[in-house]
BAFI-3210 file (N, C-alpha, C; in Angstrom, 3 decimals, decimal comma, padded with zeros to 6 digits):
// residues 87
n [1|2|3|4|5|6|7|8|9|10|11|12|13|14|15|16|17|18|19|20|21|22|23|24|25|26|27|28|29|30|31|32|33|34|35|36|37|38|39|40|41|42|43|44|45|46|47|48|49|50|51|52|53|54|55|56|57|58|59|60|61|62|63|64|65|66|67|68|69|70|71|72|73|74|75|76|77|78|79|80|81|82|83|84|85|86|87]
n.u [-006,694|-007,371|-010,002|-011,259|-010,626|-012,066|-014,660|-014,827|-014,519|-016,789|-018,776|-018,343|-018,951|-021,630|-022,722|-022,184|-023,807|-026,317|-026,420|-026,418|-028,839|-030,622|-030,164|-031,136|-033,831|-034,481|-034,143|-036,179|-038,430|-038,225|-038,580|-041,210|-042,539|-042,086|-043,542|-046,137|-046,424|-046,351|-048,700|-050,601|-050,251|-051,119|-053,822|-054,655|-054,432|-056,404|-058,669|-058,715|-059,237|-061,801|-063,218|-063,010|-064,443|-067,005|-067,637|-067,727|-069,881|-071,928|-072,041|-072,840|-075,371|-076,722|-076,644|-078,176|-080,614|-081,848|-084,080|-084,945|-082,642|-082,509|-084,873|-084,231|-082,124|-083,472|-085,203|-083,378|-082,179|-084,407|-084,949|-082,549|-082,679|-084,916|-083,994|-081,776|-083,014|-084,597|-082,877]
n.v [-047,261|-049,837|-050,068|-048,457|-049,878|-052,213|-051,214|-050,402|-052,892|-054,219|-052,588|-052,980|-055,733|-055,679|-054,139|-055,850|-058,063|-056,844|-056,162|-058,695|-059,682|-057,861|-058,423|-061,038|-060,550|-058,980|-060,834|-062,641|-060,990|-060,426|-062,976|-063,504|-061,495|-062,313|-064,709|-063,750|-062,262|-064,321|-065,691|-063,726|-063,531|-066,096|-065,989|-063,919|-065,134|-067,082|-065,438|-064,320|-066,597|-067,297|-065,022|-065,215|-067,575|-066,804|-064,777|-066,293|-068,027|-066,136|-065,028|-067,314|-067,750|-065,436|-065,807|-068,130|-067,315|-064,810|-062,964|-062,952|-061,943|-059,354|-058,333|-058,427|-056,571|-054,233|-054,007|-053,670|-051,290|-049,583|-049,665|-048,567|-045,994|-044,969|-045,044|-043,294|-040,930|-040,212|-039,189]
n.w [012,523|011,909|012,635|010,749|008,435|008,973|008,963|006,306|005,003|006,020|004,958|002,217|002,022|002,769|000,715|-001,431|-000,728|-000,814|-003,516|-004,711|-003,712|-004,869|-007,532|-007,693|-007,110|-009,297|-011,376|-010,704|-011,002|-013,710|-014,819|-013,995|-015,400|-018,037|-018,027|-017,648|-019,991|-021,884|-021,211|-021,768|-024,507|-025,266|-024,458|-026,101|-028,616|-028,281|-028,082|-030,636|-032,136|-031,183|-031,983|-034,781|-035,184|-034,296|-036,146|-038,482|-037,873|-037,634|-040,212|-041,585|-040,440|-041,275|-044,038|-044,252|-043,190|-044,353|-044,350|-041,682|-040,517|-041,608|-040,525|-037,797|-037,768|-038,503|-036,316|-034,172|-035,002|-034,851|-032,069|-031,076|-032,206|-030,881|-028,266|-028,325|-029,160|-027,034|-025,226]
ca.u [-006,879|-008,010|-011,452|-011,672|-010,562|-013,194|-015,875|-014,803|-014,794|-018,190|-019,576|-018,219|-019,705|-023,049|-023,081|-022,197|-025,014|-027,477|-026,409|-026,843|-030,274|-031,330|-030,046|-032,091|-035,185|-034,659|-034,328|-037,516|-039,408|-038,109|-039,199|-042,659|-043,005|-042,103|-044,654|-047,374|-046,470|-046,718|-050,126|-051,378|-050,188|-051,992|-055,211|-054,910|-054,676|-057,712|-059,685|-058,759|-059,902|-063,229|-063,768|-063,134|-065,531|-068,271|-067,889|-068,111|-071,233|-072,858|-072,202|-073,613|-076,756|-077,300|-076,808|-079,263|-081,846|-081,693|-085,206|-084,878|-081,508|-082,913|-085,860|-083,524|-081,372|-084,451|-085,652|-082,302|-082,068|-085,545|-084,732|-081,457|-083,138|-085,783|-083,169|-080,967|-083,852|-085,129|-081,818]
ca.v [-047,588|-051,138|-049,852|-047,919|-051,000|-053,107|-050,543|-050,476|-054,288|-054,487|-051,849|-053,683|-056,983|-055,324|-053,719|-057,064|-058,839|-056,110|-056,277|-060,056|-059,781|-057,086|-059,167|-062,145|-060,001|-058,560|-062,045|-063,160|-060,094|-060,619|-064,268|-063,347|-060,667|-063,153|-065,653|-062,997|-061,935|-065,549|-065,959|-062,736|-063,955|-067,263|-065,533|-063,152|-066,103|-067,690|-064,448|-064,231|-067,814|-067,178|-063,975|-065,763|-068,553|-066,075|-064,117|-067,355|-068,471|-065,050|-064,996|-068,493|-067,521|-064,419|-066,431|-069,110|-066,654|-063,396|-062,119|-062,830|-061,073|-057,981|-057,948|-058,156|-055,332|-053,138|-053,892|-053,085|-049,893|-048,862|-049,520|-047,616|-044,638|-044,557|-044,863|-042,086|-039,742|-039,857|-038,569]
ca.w [011,132|011,787|012,700|009,455|007,497|009,264|008,491|004,843|004,647|006,340|003,980|000,935|002,123|002,790|-000,642|-002,255|-000,399|-001,327|-004,979|-005,045|-003,425|-005,888|-008,784|-007,609|-007,214|-010,688|-012,178|-010,408|-011,625|-015,155|-015,128|-013,833|-016,510|-019,233|-017,908|-017,878|-021,422|-022,598|-020,965|-022,513|-025,909|-025,431|-024,369|-027,321|-029,691|-028,033|-028,434|-032,100|-032,604|-030,861|-032,837|-036,131|-035,171|-034,193|-037,432|-039,426|-037,524|-037,934|-041,672|-041,967|-040,023|-042,155|-045,355|-044,168|-042,737|-044,720|-043,930|-040,222|-040,209|-041,927|-039,510|-036,543|-037,938|-038,458|-034,926|-033,364|-035,423|-034,282|-030,625|-030,849|-032,524|-029,771|-027,067|-028,461|-029,314|-025,716|-024,410]
c.u [-007,567|-009,522|-011,986|-011,669|-011,722|-014,502|-015,950|-015,123|-016,259|-019,105|-019,530|-019,016|-021,206|-023,526|-023,141|-023,446|-026,262|-027,564|-026,866|-028,340|-031,086|-031,290|-031,028|-033,520|-035,474|-034,905|-035,720|-038,591|-039,403|-038,790|-040,724|-043,245|-043,081|-043,263|-045,982|-047,512|-046,865|-048,200|-051,002|-051,391|-051,101|-053,459|-055,585|-055,204|-056,027|-058,831|-059,822|-059,500|-061,406|-063,888|-063,975|-064,287|-066,886|-068,621|-068,364|-069,540|-072,269|-073,101|-073,063|-075,086|-077,430|-077,563|-078,000|-080,609|-081,810|-082,840|-085,209|-083,766|-081,842|-083,919|-085,198|-082,760|-082,300|-084,922|-084,606|-082,122|-083,184|-085,347|-083,621|-081,891|-084,053|-084,950|-082,377|-081,820|-084,454|-084,095|-081,616]
c.v [-048,925|-050,992|-049,341|-049,033|-051,964|-052,506|-050,620|-051,893|-054,634|-053,819|-052,545|-054,983|-056,715|-054,922|-054,934|-057,899|-058,163|-056,228|-057,662|-060,231|-059,043|-057,805|-060,332|-061,668|-059,571|-059,766|-062,632|-062,313|-060,267|-061,916|-064,171|-062,533|-061,477|-064,145|-064,962|-062,663|-063,159|-065,861|-064,991|-063,097|-065,130|-066,844|-064,716|-064,067|-066,777|-066,727|-064,309|-065,431|-067,747|-066,147|-064,489|-066,759|-067,845|-065,368|-065,144|-067,821|-067,407|-064,952|-066,156|-068,295|-066,523|-065,005|-067,396|-068,467|-065,164|-062,503|-061,908|-061,865|-059,613|-057,485|-057,620|-056,836|-054,123|-052,923|-053,252|-051,614|-049,044|-048,617|-048,519|-046,185|-044,108|-044,216|-043,560|-040,830|-039,304|-039,148|-037,175]
c.w [010,945|011,812|011,365|008,409|007,714|008,767|006,968|004,379|004,878|005,310|002,622|000,937|002,070|001,396|-001,567|-001,999|-000,954|-002,850|-005,414|-004,822|-004,489|-007,229|-008,810|-007,759|-008,649|-011,585|-011,958|-011,082|-013,139|-015,581|-015,047|-014,984|-017,798|-019,198|-018,185|-019,366|-022,245|-022,425|-021,737|-023,994|-026,184|-025,412|-025,600|-028,495|-029,527|-028,418|-029,947|-032,674|-032,363|-031,767|-034,256|-036,222|-035,136|-035,501|-038,458|-039,158|-037,865|-039,435|-042,155|-041,618|-040,959|-043,543|-045,355|-043,833|-043,085|-044,244|-042,421|-039,833|-040,482|-040,898|-038,177|-036,629|-037,875|-037,022|-034,031|-033,722|-034,847|-032,791|-030,314|-031,141|-031,431|-028,542|-027,154|-028,608|-027,985|-024,851|-024,788]
res [x|x|x|x|x|x|x|x|x|x|x|x|x|x|x|x|x|x|x|x|x|x|x|x|x|x|x|x|x|x|x|x|x|x|x|x|x|x|x|x|x|x|x|x|x|x|x|x|x|x|x|x|x|x|x|x|x|x|x|x|x|x|x|x|x|x|x|x|x|x|x|x|x|x|x|x|x|x|x|x|x|x|x|x|x|x|x]
***
């Protein structure tokens, strides 16, 4: 019976060690996931800021140069129509 008790004790200790190791790994993975989520949020905010700045600059350019803007739009439309009609 002593051998059985030793096996049971050893098994319990092994399970406890494995559970502690898994818990530590889970905590590390959770921390890493939170850090990545924070970075993604920061980059998302940066992208929104850049997008807003570009829209503002584009509107300003169009307002200051209306004929050039229309000419560019016509040119791009012409090129796109040629490109799609050849396919």
